[in-house]
C-alpha positions in Angstrom: 26.4 70.5 41.0 24.2 69.9 44.0 25.5 66.5 44.4 29.1 67.8 44.4 28.4 70.2 47.1 26.7 67.6 49.2 29.6 65.3 48.8 32.0 68.0 49.8 29.9 68.7 52.8 29.9 65.1 53.7 33.7 65.0 53.3 34.0 68.0 55.6 31.9 66.3 58.2 33.9 63.1 58.3 34.5 61.8 61.7 37.1 59.3 62.9 36.5 56.5 65.4 39.0 56.0 68.1 39.0 52.6 69.7 40.3 51.9 73.2 41.1 48.2 73.4 41.9 46.8 76.9 44.7 44.2 77.2 42.4 41.8 79.0 39.2 40.2 77.8 37.3 41.3 80.9 36.9 44.9 79.8 34.8 46.1 76.9 36.3 47.9 73.9 35.4 51.6 74.0 34.9 53.7 70.9 35.0 57.4 70.5 34.1 59.5 67.4 36.4 62.5 66.8 36.0 65.2 64.3 39.1 66.1 62.2 38.9 69.7 63.3 39.1 68.7 66.9 42.1 66.6 66.1 43.8 69.4 64.3 43.0 71.8 67.2 44.3 69.3 69.7 47.5 68.7 67.7 47.9 72.5 67.3 47.5 72.9 71.0 50.0 70.2 71.8 52.4 71.8 69.3 51.9 75.2 70.9 52.5 73.7 74.4 55.7 72.0 73.1 56.9 75.2 71.5 56.1 77.1 74.7 57.9 74.5 76.8 60.8 74.6 74.4 61.0 78.4 74.7 60.7 78.1 78.4 63.6 75.6 78.4 65.7 77.9 76.2 65.0 80.9 78.5 65.6 78.8 81.6 68.9 77.5 80.1 70.0 81.0 79.3 69.2 82.1 82.8 71.0 79.1 84.3 74.0 79.8 82.1 73.9 83.5 83.1 73.6 82.4 86.8 76.6 80.0 86.3 78.6 82.9 84.7 77.7 85.1 87.6 78.6 82.4 90.0 82.0 81.9 88.2 82.6 85.7 88.4 81.7 85.7 92.1 83.9 82.7 92.7 86.8 84.6 91.0 86.0 87.7 93.1 85.9 85.6 96.3 89.2 84.0 95.3 90.8 87.4 94.7 89.4 88.7 98.0 90.7 85.6 99.8 94.2 86.2 98.3 94.0 89.9 99.2 92.9 89.0 102.7 95.7 86.4 103.1 98.2 89.1 101.8 96.8 91.6 104.3 97.1 89.1 107.1 100.7 88.4 106.1 101.4 92.1 105.9 99.9 92.6 109.3 102.0 89.8 110.7 105.1 91.2 109.1 104.3 94.8 110.3 103.6 93.4 113.8 106.9 91.6 113.8 108.7 94.7 112.4 107.0 96.8 115.1 108.1 94.4 117.8 111.6 94.5 116.4 111.6 98.3 116.2 110.2 98.5 119.8 112.8 96.2 121.1 115.6 98.2 119.3 114.1 101.4 120.7 114.0 100.0 124.2 117.6 99.0 123.8 118.5 102.5 122.5 116.6 104.1 125.3 118.3 101.9 127.9 121.7 102.7 126.3 120.9 106.4 126.2 119.8 106.2 129.8 123.0 104.4 130.8 125.1 106.9 128.8 123.4 109.8 130.5 123.9 108.1 133.9 127.6 107.6 133.0 127.9 111.2 131.9 126.2 112.3 135.2 128.6 110.1 137.2 131.6 111.6 135.3 130.7 115.0 136.9 130.6 113.7 140.4 134.0 114.2 142.1 134.4 110.6 143.3 137.7 110.0 141.7 141.2 110.0 143.3 142.7 113.5 142.9 146.3 112.3 142.3 147.9 110.3 139.5 150.0 108.2 141.7 150.1 106.7 145.2 149.8 108.9 148.2 149.2 108.7 152.0 146.8 110.8 154.0 146.6 112.2 157.5 144.1 110.5 159.7 144.3 113.1 162.4 144.2 116.5 160.6 140.7 116.2 159.1 139.4 119.8 159.5 140.3 123.1 158.0 138.6 126.2 159.4 135.9 123.9 160.8 135.2 122.2 157.5 136.1 118.6 156.5 139.4 118.2 154.6 141.7 115.4 153.6 145.5 116.0 153.4 147.4 113.8 151.0 151.2 113.4 150.9 152.3 112.6 147.4 155.6 111.7 145.9 157.6 113.9 143.5 156.5 113.4 139.9 152.9 112.9 140.8 150.2 115.2 139.4 147.1 116.6 141.1 144.2 116.0 138.8 140.5 116.9 138.8 138.3 114.3 140.6 135.6 114.7 137.9 134.7 116.7 134.8 133.9 120.3 135.4 135.0 123.9 134.9 137.6 125.8 136.9 135.4 128.4 138.7 138.1 130.2 140.7 141.8 130.3 141.5 143.0 132.1 144.6 146.3 132.5 146.5 149.9 133.3 145.7 153.4 131.7 145.6 154.0 132.6 149.2 150.7 131.4 150.7 149.9 128.6 148.2 147.1 128.3 145.7 143.5 127.2 145.9 141.8 125.8 142.7 138.1 125.3 142.8 136.3 123.2 140.2 132.6 123.6 139.6 131.1 120.2 138.4 127.7 121.8 137.5 125.5 119.5 139.6 125.9 121.1 143.1 129.3 119.6 143.6 132.6 121.7 143.9 136.0 120.2 144.5 138.7 122.2 146.1 142.5 121.6 145.7 145.1 123.3 147.9 148.8 123.2 146.9 151.8 125.5 147.2 152.8 125.0 143.5 151.5 127.3 140.7 148.4 126.0 139.1 148.6 124.4 135.6 145.1 125.7 134.7 143.3 129.1 134.6 139.8 130.2 135.5 137.2 129.1 132.9 139.1 126.0 131.8 137.2 122.8 131.2 138.8 119.9 133.1 138.5 116.1 133.1 140.0 113.4 135.2 143.1 113.6 133.1 143.6 117.4 133.5 146.6 118.3 135.6 145.9 121.0 138.2 149.3 121.0 139.9 152.6 119.1 139.4 154.1 117.7 142.6 157.7 118.6 143.0 160.3 118.3 145.8 158.7 121.0 148.0 154.9 120.8 147.3 154.0 117.2 148.0 151.1 118.1 150.3 147.6 118.4 148.9 144.6 119.6 150.8 141.4 118.2 149.2 137.8 119.2 149.9 134.4 118.7 148.4 131.4 120.9 148.6 127.9 119.6 148.0 124.9 121.9 147.8 127.0 124.7 149.6 128.1 122.4 152.4 131.5 120.7 152.9 131.4 116.9 153.1 134.1 114.3 153.9 136.0 113.6 150.6 136.9 110.1 151.6 133.3 109.1 152.2 132.4 110.1 148.6 135.3 108.2 147.2 134.4 105.1 149.2 130.7 105.2 148.1 131.7 105.6 144.4 134.6 103.1 144.7 
């Protein structure tokens, strides 16, 4: 029994020789004695290091894959944001173009409205000819009671018409003395028409350049025409010349 134990002890203490042989003949062969337990420990350590390295590689791979997935998600988000930005830029350009178009149309409408208002304003200035046909006028008799007047001589069948739009503000006179029709144009202008015929309008009537005030017959071809501006009489011919 003692011999068996001694042999087992000897077996447990077995050492292994490790030779290091150089590839040239100039160096000596080196020999190391290594216990089996040391070898086992070394192998176990190497195995643990390999396992740890493998785990680290697995973890690193997972992290890299996760990072790649995050990068892909971010790339998709960047792509979406880029498309949205391009869409917004396009929308902005279209809105700018539409705004420019609307502004231009608005300017045109404003200009048209301005022209229309100016045209309406001009239509209330008594610059028109107060007769529908041809007529002559006196170059000598240009005043009436100290105020400017123009006397027209019209042919039979001609009509006396308002020189501009307005409202008949007053009618005075009689069949024996003749009639005076005054038209208020609402802008400081009044036009006055003197004729011996009975007026075709009455006070309060709205008149235009087509409204007949008197009809010229055989005995009433003479028309006295006056214009008042801001409560002062002015030469009717000068206003007609300025306005054409």
